[in-house]
C-alpha positions in Angstrom: 16.8 24.1 13.9 17.7 21.2 15.9 20.6 19.3 15.1 20.7 15.8 14.9 23.6 13.2 16.0 24.2 9.6 14.1 24.8 7.3 15.9 24.6 3.3 14.8 22.9 0.8 17.5 26.2 -1.4 18.3 28.4 2.2 18.8 27.9 1.6 22.5 31.6 2.8 23.2 30.3 6.4 22.4 27.2 6.6 24.7 28.8 8.3 27.7 30.4 10.6 25.3 26.9 11.7 23.3 24.8 11.6 26.9 27.6 14.3 27.8 27.4 16.2 24.6 23.8 16.7 24.5 23.8 17.4 28.3 26.1 20.7 27.5 23.6 21.0 24.4 26.2 20.3 21.6 23.2 18.8 19.6 19.4 18.3 20.6 18.9 14.2 19.7 20.2 11.3 18.3 19.3 9.1 14.9 20.2 5.8 15.2 20.5 3.4 13.0 19.2 -0.3 13.4 22.7 -2.5 13.1 20.8 -6.2 12.0 24.9 -7.8 12.4 24.2 -7.0 15.9 21.7 -7.6 18.7 20.6 -4.5 20.3 21.7 -4.2 23.9 19.0 -2.9 25.5 20.6 -2.7 28.8 23.7 -0.3 27.3 21.0 1.4 25.1 19.2 2.7 28.5 21.7 5.4 28.7 20.4 7.1 25.8 16.6 6.8 27.1 16.7 10.5 28.3 17.6 12.0 25.1 15.1 12.2 21.9 16.1 9.2 19.6 14.6 8.6 16.2 15.8 5.5 13.9 17.2 4.9 10.7 16.3 1.9 9.5 19.2 -0.6 7.9 19.9 -0.1 4.3 21.7 -3.9 4.2 21.0 -7.1 4.2 18.3 -6.9 1.4 17.4 -3.5 2.6 19.4 -2.4 0.0 17.2 -3.7 -2.5 14.0 -3.0 -0.3 12.5 -6.3 -1.5 10.8 -7.5 1.5 10.4 -11.6 2.1 10.7 -13.6 5.4 14.3 -12.3 6.3 13.8 -8.8 5.6 10.7 -9.0 7.8 12.6 -10.4 10.9 15.1 -7.5 10.5 12.8 -4.9 10.2 11.3 -6.4 13.8 14.6 -5.5 15.1 14.2 -2.0 14.1 10.8 -1.7 15.8 11.8 -3.0 19.0 14.5 -0.1 18.9 11.3 2.5 18.1 9.4 1.2 20.2 12.1 1.2 22.8 12.9 4.8 22.7 9.4 5.8 21.7 10.5 7.4 18.4 8.1 8.9 16.2 10.3 8.6 13.4 12.4 5.6 11.3 13.8 6.6 8.6 14.1 4.3 5.3 15.5 3.9 2.1 13.7 3.1 -1.3 16.1 1.1 -2.7 17.8 0.3 -6.6 15.4 -0.9 -9.2 11.3 -0.6 -9.0 8.7 1.4 -10.4 6.6 3.2 -7.7 3.9 0.2 -7.4 6.6 -2.6 -6.5 8.2 -0.1 -3.9 4.9 0.7 -2.5 3.9 -3.4 -2.4 7.2 -3.8 -0.6 6.1 -0.9 1.9 3.1 -2.5 2.6 4.6 -5.3 3.9 6.5 -3.3 6.7 4.4 -0.4 7.2 4.1 1.6 10.3 2.4 5.1 10.7 6.5 6.4 12.0 7.9 5.7 8.4 9.7 8.6 6.8 11.0 7.9 2.9 14.3 9.4 2.7 15.5 10.6 -0.9 18.3 9.1 -2.8 21.4 9.8 -4.3 21.8 9.3 -8.1 24.2 6.3 -7.7 24.9 4.0 -4.7 28.5 3.6 -3.5 28.3 0.2 -6.1 27.7 2.7 -8.6 24.1 1.4 -9.0 21.5 3.9 -10.1 19.0 4.6 -6.8 14.9 4.5 -7.2 13.7 7.6 -5.1 15.9 10.2 -6.9 12.7 11.4 -9.3 11.0 14.3 -7.9 8.0 12.8 -9.7 8.1 9.5 -7.7 9.3 11.3 -4.4 6.0 13.5 -4.8 3.9 10.2 -4.7 6.1 8.5 -2.2 5.1 11.8 -0.1 1.3 10.8 -0.3 1.8 7.7 1.5 4.6 9.1 4.0 6.6 12.0 4.6 10.0 12.8 3.6 13.4 12.6 5.0 15.1 14.7 2.8 19.0 14.5 2.2 20.9 17.4 1.0 23.9 15.9 -0.3 21.7 12.9 -2.2 19.7 16.1 -3.6 22.9 17.3 -5.1 24.2 13.8 -6.3 20.7 13.4 -7.8 20.6 16.5 -9.7 24.5 15.3 -10.9 23.3 12.6 -12.0 20.2 13.7 -13.9 22.4 16.2 -15.4 20.1 19.3 -13.0 21.3 22.2 -11.5 21.4 21.0 -7.8 20.0 24.4 -6.4 17.3 24.3 -9.0 16.4 20.4 -7.8 16.8 21.2 -4.1 14.5 24.5 -4.3 12.2 22.3 -5.9 12.2 19.5 -4.2 11.6 22.0 -1.0 8.3 23.5 -2.6 6.7 19.9 -3.7 7.8 17.9 -0.8 8.1 19.9 1.8 10.2 18.2 4.0 10.7 18.9 8.3 13.5 16.3 8.8 16.4 16.6 6.8 20.4 15.0 6.7 23.2 16.5 5.5 27.1 15.5 5.0 29.6 17.0 2.5 30.7 15.8 -1.0 31.4 16.6 -4.8 28.8 18.3 -6.8 30.3 16.7 -10.1 29.9 12.8 -8.7 26.5 11.2 -8.4 27.8 8.6 -5.9 26.9 9.0 -2.8 30.0 10.2 -0.2 29.0 11.4 3.4 32.4 13.7 3.8 33.0 16.6 6.0 31.2 19.6 5.1 34.0 21.5 4.5 35.1 19.1 1.9 31.9 20.0 0.0 32.4 21.8 -3.4 28.9 22.6 -3.2 27.1 25.7 -1.3 26.4 24.5 2.1 25.7 27.8 3.4 22.9 28.2 0.8 21.1 24.8 2.2 21.1 26.7 5.7 19.6 29.4 4.7 16.6 27.1 2.7 16.3 25.6 6.5 16.8 28.7 8.2 13.7 30.3 5.9 11.5 27.0 6.3 7.9 27.6 8.3 8.0 25.0 11.0 11.3 24.3 12.4 13.4 21.7 11.0 15.3 19.0 12.2 18.5 18.0 10.8 20.7 14.9 11.4 24.7 15.2 10.6 26.1 12.0 8.7 29.5 12.7 8.6 32.6 11.2 9.4 33.3 9.5 12.8 36.8 10.4 13.9 38.3 10.3 17.6 34.9 9.6 18.8 32.1 12.1 17.8 34.3 15.2 17.9 34.9 15.4 14.4 30.5 15.0 14.0 30.2 18.2 16.3 33.1 20.0 14.9 30.8 19.9 12.0 27.8 21.1 13.6 30.0 24.0 14.8 31.1 24.7 11.0 27.5 24.4 10.2 26.4 27.1 12.9 29.0 29.2 11.9 27.7 29.8 8.0 
């Protein structure tokens, strides 16, 4: 299993620490979130060039709705610049809110790229809006277009919103979607809103999730979307905790 550290493209102050932690084998790769509010500092980003880097597209400034117009296409261009700079093979996207499968596909076609992975969504976003991309029937059709980035915490939230047992939901999702790229964080299994807490704060079975990953036929890449505190110290602490389970 490969462990991924989540950083934002403007987290320049954390780059030295991240490079040192990678050298000490604390994690295996970085997932870099493209922050459209900051023009990429490619001189600073050179510090990360020696590391494996995947990209997460923004989910703000229009992308939270995933309705791609002229403004969103310009923002997408910045995401592609980062992906090209790091020669990334993965660009994770969120599928937005009030879509049908057809309207989602129409917008995906406007930015389509072979590196795109589509992330499953929680029951409700932080503004308590229902998310598109939480129903397994939709996700299965999405997988016909692009691979799925499977977020365990979001799956728990989707199961809560749909009044399903989260373990049964996840087992079925893993069988039907066959993901190899994952996100994980903590949260409350009885709250459908996306949270991204520490793993130690989760009241769902994180050790069981680890066993699902270990049982997979192909190696998994797992990004920790846990809170930042004191640099990347808290991220690493969550990885250490997960390894101990």
